[in-house]
C-alpha positions as semicolon CSV with decimal commas, in nm:
position;residue;x (nm);y (nm);z (nm)
1;M;6,715;7,367;7,129
2;M;6,674;7,136;6,852
3;L;6,520;7,382;6,633
4;E;6,833;7,617;6,734
5;E;7,036;7,316;6,623
6;L;6,878;7,256;6,305
7;Q;6,880;7,626;6,221
8;R;7,265;7,681;6,320
9;R;7,341;7,390;6,068
10;N;7,145;7,557;5,798
11;Y;6,907;7,278;5,734
12;A;6,637;7,343;5,482
13;Q;6,310;7,489;5,606
14;N;6,110;7,192;5,495
15;T;6,345;6,940;5,667
16;I;6,329;7,173;5,977
17;R;5,949;7,121;5,970
18;H;5,952;6,761;5,907
19;Y;6,205;6,687;6,201
20;I;6,015;6,907;6,460
21;R;5,670;6,745;6,350
22;T;5,842;6,382;6,390
23;V;5,957;6,427;6,714
24;E;5,603;6,593;6,829
25;D;5,461;6,275;6,690
26;F;5,691;6,053;6,863
27;A;5,608;6,218;7,177
28;R;5,248;6,194;7,132
29;R;5,260;5,838;7,059
30;F;5,388;5,748;7,402
31;R;5,268;6,031;7,570
32;C;5,601;6,139;7,720
33;A;5,848;6,403;7,678
34;P;6,082;6,261;7,376
35;D;6,389;6,313;7,581
36;R;6,269;6,047;7,822
37;L;6,227;5,797;7,539
38;G;6,512;5,569;7,421
39;P;6,592;5,295;7,171
40;R;6,298;5,058;7,287
41;Q;6,044;5,321;7,230
42;I;6,216;5,412;6,862
43;R;6,204;5,044;6,766
44;E;5,835;5,014;6,857
45;Y;5,763;5,343;6,666
46;Q;5,952;5,234;6,340
47;A;5,745;4,905;6,361
48;E;5,440;5,083;6,387
49;L;5,520;5,322;6,110
50;F;5,561;5,036;5,878
51;Q;5,276;4,778;5,994
52;K;5,008;5,056;6,098
53;R;5,065;5,338;5,888
54;K;5,198;5,152;5,596
55;L;5,453;5,404;5,520
56;S;5,732;5,336;5,261
57;A;6,079;5,266;5,356
58;N;6,192;5,594;5,253
59;S;5,948;5,762;5,462
60;V;6,026;5,573;5,745
61;G;6,376;5,669;5,703
62;Q;6,313;6,027;5,702
63;H;6,102;5,987;6,032
64;L;6,426;5,775;6,193
65;A;6,659;6,083;6,078
66;A;6,458;6,320;6,271
67;L;6,474;6,102;6,582
68;R;6,867;6,024;6,550
69;F;6,892;6,387;6,527
70;F;6,708;6,441;6,856
71;H;6,829;6,155;7,052
72;I;7,184;6,057;6,938
73;K;7,434;6,277;7,122
74;N;7,705;6,445;6,910
75;P;8,035;6,264;7,009
76;G;8,210;6,596;6,909
77;E;8,039;6,777;7,164
78;R;8,149;6,527;7,421
79;I;8,517;6,575;7,298
80;L;8,489;6,945;7,324
81;L;8,402;6,926;7,677
82;M;8,666;6,672;7,759
83;A;8,930;6,876;7,649
84;L;8,796;7,195;7,818
85;Y;8,835;7,012;8,146
86;A;9,143;6,842;8,080
87;S;9,330;7,144;7,962
88;G;9,197;7,423;8,137
89;A;9,194;7,610;7,791
90;R;8,970;7,928;7,702
91;N;8,707;7,880;7,453
92;A;8,880;8,067;7,199
93;E;9,201;7,875;7,264
94;L;9,019;7,541;7,228
95;T;8,858;7,601;6,891
96;H;9,181;7,721;6,742
97;L;9,389;7,418;6,826
98;K;9,572;7,229;6,561
99;V;9,641;6,875;6,499
100;S;10,019;6,957;6,539
101;D;9,947;7,110;6,877
102;I;9,873;6,743;7,027
103;D;10,212;6,627;7,112
104;S;10,170;6,265;7,222
105;Q;10,552;6,219;7,239
106;R;10,583;6,460;7,516
107;M;10,226;6,435;7,633
108;V;10,135;6,802;7,625
109;V;9,896;7,021;7,444
110;H;10,069;7,322;7,282
111;I;9,824;7,642;7,305
112;R;9,893;7,915;7,086
113;G;9,840;8,284;7,113
114;G;9,672;8,279;7,455
115;K;9,576;8,590;7,627
116;G;9,835;8,849;7,586
117;R;9,915;8,633;7,275
118;K;10,154;8,400;7,468
119;D;10,207;8,028;7,412
120;R;10,194;7,761;7,664
121;D;10,189;7,401;7,718
122;V;9,963;7,218;7,945
123;M;9,937;6,832;8,027
124;L;9,788;6,606;7,781
125;S;9,523;6,348;7,949
126;P;9,603;5,998;7,818
127;K;9,217;5,971;7,845
128;L;9,174;6,261;7,621
129;L;9,444;6,151;7,364
130;V;9,259;5,840;7,334
131;A;8,923;6,002;7,275
132;L;9,076;6,258;7,038
133;R;9,229;5,971;6,826
134;T;8,894;5,765;6,826
135;H;8,710;6,083;6,725
136;W;8,954;6,178;6,444
137;R;8,955;5,813;6,296
138;Y;8,575;5,800;6,289
139;Y;8,452;6,152;6,218
140;H;8,694;6,316;6,005
141;R;8,701;6,194;5,648
142;K;8,890;6,506;5,527
143;S;9,230;6,596;5,621
144;S;9,226;6,938;5,815
145;T;9,490;7,166;5,985
146;W;9,220;7,209;6,256
147;L;9,191;6,965;6,545
148;F;8,827;7,087;6,565
149;P;8,736;7,177;6,189
150;S;8,419;7,360;6,086
151;N;8,141;7,109;5,959
152;Y;8,111;7,370;5,674
153;R;8,452;7,472;5,599
154;K;8,735;7,220;5,688
155;D;8,991;7,489;5,629
156;R;8,833;7,697;5,939
157;P;8,817;7,592;6,311
158;I;8,462;7,559;6,466
159;D;8,311;7,839;6,611
160;T;8,309;7,945;6,989
161;K;7,924;7,942;6,996
162;T;7,974;7,570;6,898
163;V;8,123;7,496;7,254
164;W;7,854;7,728;7,420
165;Y;7,592;7,496;7,273
166;A;7,783;7,187;7,385
167;C;7,777;7,327;7,758
168;Q;7,401;7,411;7,714
169;K;7,308;7,078;7,593
170;A;7,516;6,904;7,852
171;A;7,364;7,104;8,136
172;Q;7,008;7,022;8,015
173;R;7,058;6,655;7,973
174;A;7,223;6,634;8,336
175;G;6,920;6,833;8,465
176;L;7,143;7,112;8,618
177;Q;6,968;7,437;8,700
178;K;7,277;7,652;8,708
179;R;7,423;7,860;8,422
180;V;7,681;7,641;8,257
181;Y;7,920;7,789;8,018
182;P;8,267;7,691;7,872
183;H;8,485;7,913;8,126
184;L;8,314;7,717;8,415
185;L;8,547;7,396;8,301
186;R;8,824;7,622;8,317
187;H;8,741;7,707;8,681
188;C;8,696;7,359;8,757
189;F;9,026;7,241;8,622
190;A;9,198;7,505;8,843
191;T;9,003;7,440;9,151
192;H;9,014;7,044;9,124
193;L;9,404;7,068;9,052
194;Y;9,447;7,301;9,354
195;E;9,235;7,064;9,569
196;A;9,457;6,766;9,467
197;G;9,756;6,930;9,589
198;A;9,885;7,135;9,295
199;D;10,125;7,395;9,327
200;L;9,980;7,738;9,270
201;R;10,257;7,859;9,070
202;A;10,214;7,559;8,834
203;I;9,832;7,617;8,821
204;Q;9,931;7,986;8,708
205;V;10,153;7,873;8,446
206;L;9,890;7,630;8,324
207;L;9,624;7,885;8,279
208;G;9,834;8,106;8,144
209;H;9,799;8,381;8,391
210;E;10,055;8,679;8,402
211;D;9,964;8,778;8,779
212;L;9,946;8,529;9,034
213;K;9,653;8,727;9,207
214;D;9,426;8,609;8,919
215;T;9,508;8,240;9,028
216;L;9,444;8,306;9,398
217;L;9,081;8,299;9,316
218;Y;9,093;7,905;9,317
219;V;9,248;7,920;9,637
220;H;8,927;8,097;9,755
221;L;8,695;7,878;9,576
222;A;8,868;7,551;9,728
223;I;8,807;7,707;10,075
224;Q;8,484;7,780;10,024
225;R;8,427;7,385;9,932
226;L;8,651;7,307;10,239
227;N;8,421;7,501;10,465
228;S;8,121;7,295;10,353
229;T;8,305;6,965;10,401
230;A;8,221;6,777;10,734
231;S;8,480;6,651;10,964
232;P;8,527;6,288;10,956
233;L;8,459;6,308;11,348
234;D;8,110;6,401;11,276
235;S;8,069;6,040;11,128
236;L;8,168;5,860;11,426
237;S;7,899;5,751;11,686
238;L;8,028;5,874;12,014
239;D;7,910;5,858;12,377
240;D;7,872;6,225;12,466
241;K;7,740;6,192;12,811
242;P;7,957;6,346;13,087
243;P;8,186;6,091;13,291
244;D;7,955;6,117;13,594
245;E;7,677;5,979;13,393
246;N;7,823;5,667;13,295
């Protein structure tokens, strides 16, 4: 996945080879998969590059850049997943959100041109608003119309594939074996709302479904989870002997 991400970001071939070799060398040094190593091992590795291998500061910096690329998780990807789950938006709807679509006065997200080219408003999570403001403050040096602008063209939004990659990497880090994709977070949004007592009609509006039967899927999913939930009675320690045996 690191190779795919390097290629997706259009890194030079020499840089790609150097980054891959560095991560391999780092893993061999500690005889461990690189994703199981952390800041402590990086500091030890850095010291070794200076003291034992006698590398220049510039060369060590290049090695550390490779490890940062591998280890430091992209905060933008976390925001994407938070926004998907918090809003129930479709992948294409999320990537085409504009800064002006975040209405902090009314605490809503305005989703434009959804399925059937219909606009709708969904709730704006206070936690998401804080995260978006922090992300924008630290990671967007150039102004942009888009809430999630492309890294290459600020006048264009990110590609939907970026969101797919974010889901895949998050699932891999979490050790999930099941297939994880952006639309799954939309399913979770709706199912969890229904389980929390939200009205089915309200969920229909939030999802932008024209037909209520499309929303009924989440009733079925919630019932499936309900059937797998133990009754609180089962947690009690009871005397099951018949009365005549006591």
